[in-house]
C-alpha positions as CSV (number, residue, x, y, z in Angstrom):
1,X,-10.8,41.6,25.6
2,X,-11.5,40.3,29.3
3,X,-12.5,44.0,30.5
4,X,-14.7,44.2,27.1
5,X,-16.7,41.3,27.7
6,X,-17.0,41.9,31.5
7,X,-18.6,45.3,30.3
8,X,-20.8,43.6,28.1
9,X,-22.0,41.1,30.6
10,X,-22.4,44.2,33.4
11,X,-24.4,46.4,30.8
12,X,-26.5,43.2,29.6
13,X,-27.4,42.4,33.2
14,X,-28.2,46.2,34.0
15,X,-30.6,46.5,31.1
16,X,-32.2,43.0,31.6
17,X,-33.0,44.0,35.2
18,X,-34.3,47.4,34.1
19,X,-36.7,45.7,31.6
20,X,-38.2,43.3,34.4
21,X,-38.8,46.4,36.5
22,X,-40.3,48.7,33.9
23,X,-42.3,46.3,31.9
24,X,-43.0,48.2,28.6
25,X,-40.0,49.2,26.2
26,X,-39.4,52.2,24.1
27,X,-40.9,52.6,20.8
28,X,-39.7,55.5,18.3
29,X,-38.3,56.5,14.9
30,X,-34.9,57.4,14.0
31,X,-33.8,59.1,10.6
32,X,-31.0,59.8,8.4
33,X,-30.7,61.7,5.1
34,X,-32.3,59.0,2.9
35,X,-34.2,56.8,5.5
36,X,-36.6,56.9,8.2
37,X,-36.8,53.9,10.4
38,X,-39.4,52.9,13.2
39,X,-38.3,50.8,16.1
40,X,-40.6,48.4,17.8
41,X,-40.3,47.8,21.7
42,X,-39.1,44.3,20.8
43,X,-36.2,45.4,18.9
44,X,-37.7,44.8,15.4
45,X,-38.0,47.6,12.8
46,X,-41.6,49.2,12.5
47,X,-42.7,51.2,15.2
48,X,-45.5,50.0,17.5
49,X,-47.8,52.9,16.5
50,X,-47.5,51.8,12.8
51,X,-46.5,55.4,11.9
52,X,-43.0,54.2,10.0
53,X,-41.4,51.1,8.9
54,X,-38.8,52.0,6.6
55,X,-39.2,55.1,4.6
56,X,-37.1,55.8,1.6
57,X,-36.0,59.6,0.3
58,X,-34.5,59.3,-3.0
59,X,-33.4,63.0,-2.8
60,X,-31.1,62.4,0.5
61,X,-32.8,65.4,2.0
62,X,-34.7,63.8,4.9
63,X,-38.1,64.8,3.4
64,X,-40.3,61.6,4.3
65,X,-43.8,63.6,4.0
66,X,-44.4,61.7,0.7
67,X,-41.7,59.3,0.6
68,X,-42.7,55.6,0.2
69,X,-42.5,53.1,3.0
70,X,-41.2,49.8,2.2
71,X,-42.4,48.0,5.3
72,X,-45.9,49.3,6.4
73,X,-48.4,48.4,3.5
74,X,-50.7,45.3,3.8
75,X,-49.2,43.1,6.4
76,X,-46.0,44.7,8.2
77,X,-43.5,42.3,8.5
78,X,-39.8,42.5,9.7
79,X,-38.6,39.9,12.1
80,X,-35.7,38.3,13.8
81,X,-35.4,34.6,15.3
82,X,-33.1,33.0,17.4
83,X,-31.8,29.4,17.9
84,X,-30.0,27.6,20.9
85,X,-28.4,24.5,21.1
86,X,-30.7,23.4,17.7
87,X,-33.8,24.7,19.6
88,X,-35.8,27.3,17.7
89,X,-36.8,30.1,20.2
90,X,-39.4,31.6,17.6
91,X,-39.3,35.0,15.9
92,X,-39.6,38.5,17.4
93,X,-40.6,41.7,15.9
94,X,-43.4,43.9,15.1
95,X,-45.8,40.9,14.2
96,X,-44.7,38.6,17.1
97,X,-44.9,40.3,20.1
98,X,-45.3,39.4,22.9
99,X,-42.9,36.4,22.6
100,X,-42.2,34.9,26.1
101,X,-38.8,33.9,25.1
102,X,-37.7,37.2,24.8
103,X,-37.0,39.9,27.6
104,X,-36.4,43.0,25.5
105,X,-36.0,46.9,25.8
106,X,-34.8,49.7,23.5
107,X,-33.0,52.8,24.2
108,X,-32.4,55.5,22.1
109,X,-28.7,56.7,22.3
110,X,-26.6,59.6,21.0
111,X,-26.7,59.9,17.2
112,X,-23.4,58.9,15.4
113,X,-24.5,59.2,11.6
114,X,-28.2,59.5,11.5
115,X,-29.4,57.9,14.7
116,X,-28.8,54.8,16.5
117,X,-30.5,52.8,19.0
118,X,-29.4,50.0,21.4
119,X,-31.7,47.1,22.3
120,X,-30.8,44.2,24.7
121,X,-32.7,41.0,25.1
122,X,-32.2,37.9,26.9
123,X,-33.3,34.3,25.6
124,X,-32.5,31.5,27.8
125,X,-29.0,32.4,29.1
126,X,-28.2,34.4,25.8
127,X,-27.9,38.2,26.3
128,X,-28.5,39.8,22.7
129,X,-27.3,43.3,22.2
130,X,-28.2,45.0,19.0
131,X,-27.0,48.4,17.7
132,X,-29.0,49.8,14.9
133,X,-27.7,53.0,12.9
134,X,-29.2,54.8,10.0
135,X,-25.9,55.7,8.5
136,X,-25.2,58.7,6.0
137,X,-25.6,56.3,3.1
138,X,-28.8,54.5,2.1
139,X,-28.3,51.8,4.7
140,X,-29.3,50.8,8.1
141,X,-26.5,49.1,9.8
142,X,-27.1,46.1,12.4
143,X,-24.3,45.1,14.8
144,X,-25.5,42.2,16.9
145,X,-23.6,41.1,20.0
146,X,-24.3,37.5,21.5
147,X,-23.2,36.9,25.0
148,X,-23.3,33.5,26.8
149,X,-23.8,34.1,30.6
150,X,-24.1,30.4,31.5
151,X,-21.3,28.3,32.6
152,X,-21.8,25.8,29.4
153,X,-21.3,26.3,26.0
154,X,-23.9,26.8,23.6
155,X,-24.7,26.8,19.9
156,X,-26.5,30.0,18.5
157,X,-28.5,30.4,15.4
158,X,-29.9,33.6,14.1
159,X,-32.0,34.9,11.3
160,X,-33.4,38.4,10.0
161,X,-36.1,39.0,7.4
162,X,-38.7,41.3,6.0
163,X,-41.4,41.7,3.4
164,X,-40.5,44.7,1.2
165,X,-43.2,46.6,-0.9
166,X,-41.2,49.3,-2.3
167,X,-43.9,49.6,-5.1
168,X,-47.1,49.8,-3.0
169,X,-47.1,53.6,-2.3
170,X,-47.4,54.6,-6.1
171,X,-48.7,51.5,-7.6
172,X,-50.3,49.3,-5.1
173,X,-48.4,46.5,-6.2
174,X,-47.0,44.1,-3.5
175,X,-44.7,42.0,-6.0
176,X,-40.8,42.2,-6.2
177,X,-38.4,40.8,-8.6
178,X,-36.2,38.8,-6.1
179,X,-32.4,37.7,-6.4
180,X,-29.7,36.0,-4.6
181,X,-26.1,36.7,-5.1
182,X,-23.1,35.9,-2.9
183,X,-23.8,37.2,0.6
184,X,-26.6,39.3,-0.6
185,X,-30.2,38.8,-1.2
186,X,-32.2,41.5,-2.8
187,X,-35.9,42.6,-3.6
188,X,-36.6,45.2,-6.5
189,X,-39.6,47.0,-7.1
190,X,-39.9,46.6,-10.7
191,X,-42.4,49.7,-11.3
192,X,-40.5,52.3,-8.8
193,X,-37.2,51.2,-9.2
194,X,-36.4,50.9,-5.4
195,X,-34.5,47.9,-4.4
196,X,-33.9,46.8,-0.8
197,X,-31.1,44.1,0.1
198,X,-29.8,42.5,3.3
199,X,-26.0,42.4,2.8
200,X,-24.0,40.0,5.1
201,X,-21.0,41.9,6.4
202,X,-19.6,39.0,8.6
203,X,-19.6,36.2,6.4
204,X,-21.2,32.7,6.6
205,X,-24.8,33.9,6.0
206,X,-27.4,32.2,3.9
207,X,-29.8,34.3,2.0
208,X,-32.9,33.0,1.4
209,X,-36.3,33.9,-0.7
210,X,-39.7,32.9,0.8
211,X,-42.9,33.1,-1.2
212,X,-45.9,34.7,0.7
213,X,-47.9,31.7,2.4
214,X,-44.9,29.3,3.3
215,X,-45.3,30.3,6.9
216,X,-47.6,31.0,9.9
217,X,-47.2,34.9,9.5
218,X,-47.3,34.6,5.6
219,X,-43.6,34.1,5.3
220,X,-41.3,31.5,6.8
221,X,-39.6,32.5,10.1
222,X,-38.4,29.1,11.4
223,X,-34.7,28.4,11.5
224,X,-35.1,25.0,9.8
225,X,-36.4,26.8,6.6
226,X,-34.3,29.8,6.7
227,X,-31.2,27.5,7.0
228,X,-31.8,25.6,3.6
229,X,-29.2,27.4,1.0
230,X,-30.5,28.7,-2.2
231,X,-28.7,29.0,-5.3
232,X,-27.5,32.5,-6.8
233,X,-29.8,33.9,-9.3
234,X,-33.2,35.5,-10.2
235,X,-36.0,34.2,-8.6
236,X,-38.7,36.0,-10.4
237,X,-41.6,38.5,-9.5
238,X,-43.5,37.8,-6.3
239,X,-44.8,38.8,-3.1
240,X,-41.6,37.4,-1.2
241,X,-39.6,38.0,2.0
242,X,-35.9,38.2,2.0
243,X,-34.0,36.8,4.7
244,X,-30.2,36.0,6.1
245,X,-29.4,33.2,8.2
246,X,-26.1,32.7,10.5
247,X,-25.0,29.8,12.2
248,X,-22.5,31.2,14.5
249,X,-21.4,28.1,16.1
250,X,-20.4,27.3,19.8
251,X,-20.2,30.3,22.0
252,X,-18.1,29.2,25.1
253,X,-19.1,30.3,28.7
254,X,-18.8,33.8,29.4
255,X,-17.8,34.7,25.9
256,X,-19.4,36.5,23.2
257,X,-19.6,36.5,19.1
258,X,-20.6,39.6,17.0
259,X,-22.5,39.8,14.0
260,X,-22.9,42.6,11.5
261,X,-25.3,43.2,8.2
262,X,-27.0,45.8,6.6
263,X,-30.3,46.8,5.0
264,X,-29.5,48.6,1.9
265,X,-31.9,50.9,0.0
266,X,-31.2,52.2,-3.5
267,X,-33.0,53.8,-6.6
268,X,-32.2,51.6,-9.5
269,X,-32.5,52.8,-12.9
270,X,-34.9,50.2,-14.7
271,X,-33.8,48.8,-18.1
272,X,-36.1,49.7,-21.2
273,X,-37.2,46.3,-21.5
274,X,-38.5,46.4,-17.8
275,X,-40.4,49.6,-18.3
276,X,-42.1,48.4,-21.4
277,X,-43.2,45.4,-19.2
278,X,-44.3,47.5,-16.3
279,X,-47.6,48.6,-17.3
280,X,-48.9,44.9,-18.2
281,X,-47.2,43.7,-14.8
282,X,-49.2,46.5,-13.1
283,X,-52.2,45.0,-14.2
284,X,-51.6,41.7,-13.1
285,X,-49.9,42.1,-9.6
286,X,-51.6,45.0,-8.5
287,X,-55.1,43.3,-7.8
288,X,-54.4,41.3,-4.7
289,X,-54.6,43.1,-1.4
290,X,-53.3,41.9,1.8
291,X,-54.5,43.0,5.2
292,X,-52.9,43.5,8.7
293,X,-54.9,41.8,11.5
């Protein structure tokens, strides 16, 4: 364990040093059989050229030519946020760069299943290493390592979230049917039948749904809001973000904690009652349009 931590500290130091020297970090796309994922130079999803956010090919044949993109319509939105000792360091990701609280670089490494990217950042004495993998199933796996490289203990909070628009490509609708269950928050496109979930693999995650208009970027990204628990259940049809918050507790000096979660995408058979309801729903919710900028 000691050797593993020393290796983590060494790698974090080397990559942070490289980031300071090189300035700009990489942005690129990576793909598996079902999902094509864009990576921004700040370590969030959606590449900096706005080519790819999160595309889904139902056939599992890596055919993304006409595959819907869940993240890029309207105002592209996917983020992570970090808090240290109760102080919110702000959000980072496609919409939030440059954030002076973060030093970040991205590096593409050898594929495991699909493709993998390693990202390392520093926030006020905290090194954050995120390995993002497009797995053979319909999921993007995140393994996040938090390393306290100061001589004092620190408490750490973390959140991740996105605004999914699975119905936009075919129906020009931004609304999703949003629900919460134990350790999971889901947005379902009622017209396309495409669902995306954030799934907590570590435990202790707080799933939330935030309606459009609740934050500076359209949806809430502050940890004070995202840490408020919401009861399990169906939260109805709206243009909402889905999020997951974790309080990692105290990390001792020169120690680390790990966190794992997934973005899972699936094609859900729609019940007959919803199919009958869909045409009227499309007429009502497909009218409002958001714009990036």
